[in-house]
N, C-alpha and C positions, 0 to 999 in steps of 0.2 A: 504494499499500500503505499503511495507517494504523499508526502506532505506538501499541502498547498502552498505557493509561493507567496511570499509576504510583501506587500508593496509598501515602499515608503513616501509620506506625502511629501510632494516638492518643497514646501516650506523646511522640511526638516535637513534638506540637503545644506542650505546655508547656514543654517543653525549649527550643525555638527562642524562645519569648516569654520566657523568663529569660534567655536568651542575649542576646536582641536589647535587653533592658534593662539587660544589661551593656555591651553596646557603646554604647548611647544615653547611658546616665550617664558613659562614658569620653568620647563624642565632643561632647558638649553642654558640657563644662567647667563641672560642678557644683562649686560650692567645697567645700574638703575641711574638716572641722573641724581644728583645731591639736591637740586633746587632749580626753579624756573630762572632763566638769565635776564629776561625782560618782561615788561608788562604784557606784552602780547601774549605770551604763554603761562601767565600766572593763573593759579587755580579759580575756578568758578566758585560762587558762594554755596552751591547746592552742597550739601553734606548732611551724613547720618551722626546724631549726636554720640561723641564717644563715650565707653564706659570709664567711670572715674579710674585713672590709674596714675602711676608716677611716671610714664613714658612720656617721651617728648610728643607736643602737641602737632608739632609741624612733620609732615612726610620728610624722611631724609633716607640716605643709604643705610641700609643694614647689613654690616658684614655676616656673610653666611658661608659655609662649605656646602651645605645640602640646602637647597630651596624647597619651598612647600610645594606639594603637589595637590591639585584637587581630588576630594575624595567622592563627591556626590554628582557627578556630572549629568546622569539621569534626570535628577530632581532639577538640577540648575537649567537644563533644557527646557523642562516643563514650566518653570517660572521666568525664562526667558521669552517663551511663547504667551504665557498668561499677562506679562506685565506690559507687552508691546503696545502702544496705545492705539486702540482700534481706529480712532480717525486717522492717525498719521499711517498706519498700515494699509488701512482702505484706500488712501489717497495714494497709495505708491511711495511714500516718504520713509527712508531710512536714515541711517547715521551710525557713527560710531564714537562713542566717548570713551576717553582712556580715563581710568580712575587709578588713583592712590588707595591702595587696601592695606590696612593694618590686621596683620594675622597674629593672633595670640600664640604663645607658646602651647595651648592646648589645641590649636589649629583653627579655632574659631575666628569669624570677621568681627572686628569690634569697632571698625571705623571705616569709612569709605568717603572719598572726597574726588570732585571732578578735577582730573588735571587739564584735560584737554576736552572742550564741549563738543558736542555733536551739531551744535548749532539750533537746537531743539531742546527748551528746558524739560519739556515732557519726556524725551528720551534721556536726558541725564538723569532725570528721577527716577526713571525706570530702570537705568542702568545701575544706580545705587540699590535699587530694591532686588535686583539680581545678586548683584554682591553680597547682600545680607545674607541670601541664601547659600552661598558656598562654604564650603568645610573642606579644610586642606590636612595635609599631614604637616607637624610642625618644622619649622626652620631650623637646621643644626648649624651652630658655629663651633668646629672641632666636634668635641664630644659633648657640648652643651646645647640643651634645647633654648631656643630663644625667639622672641616677639622678633617680627619683620614687617618692614614696609616693603610691598610690590607694586608693579605699575602694570594693570591689565587693562586691554581694549575691550569693550563690549560693543557688538556690533547688531544692529537690527537692520533686517534687509526683508522688504517687501517682495513677495513672489506673485506674480500673476500668471 
């Protein structure tokens, strides 16, 4: 007896590509900038309120020998689909927000901030909501588990 073939909705393909890029960027150890160098690249004001802690309030390079890896890609894909603003999606408008994400030593996201805007505040807010849903393996610096700031692009693309 043969198993029926599974079909993949067209919107899932670009989402898988975008999430693959996120995992690739995190896994490859791409160097992170320490801070914006001019006003045109300054972080936008949209941000998740951070959990109170003793860490630096501003995103900055975090020394690490092992980068955090995304643990819950399937859930993040679902959140990415549900958070895409319907009016923008239906109008065929997409965009990419680059976020600074703070990952705690337990792998939880406790802060997310827009580094580069998509040009649409609704997409930037949706990207932050997607970041909140992410769960990572913690970063390591030598043999020590450490909090880490990472920069991750979140892309929304309408498929017609």
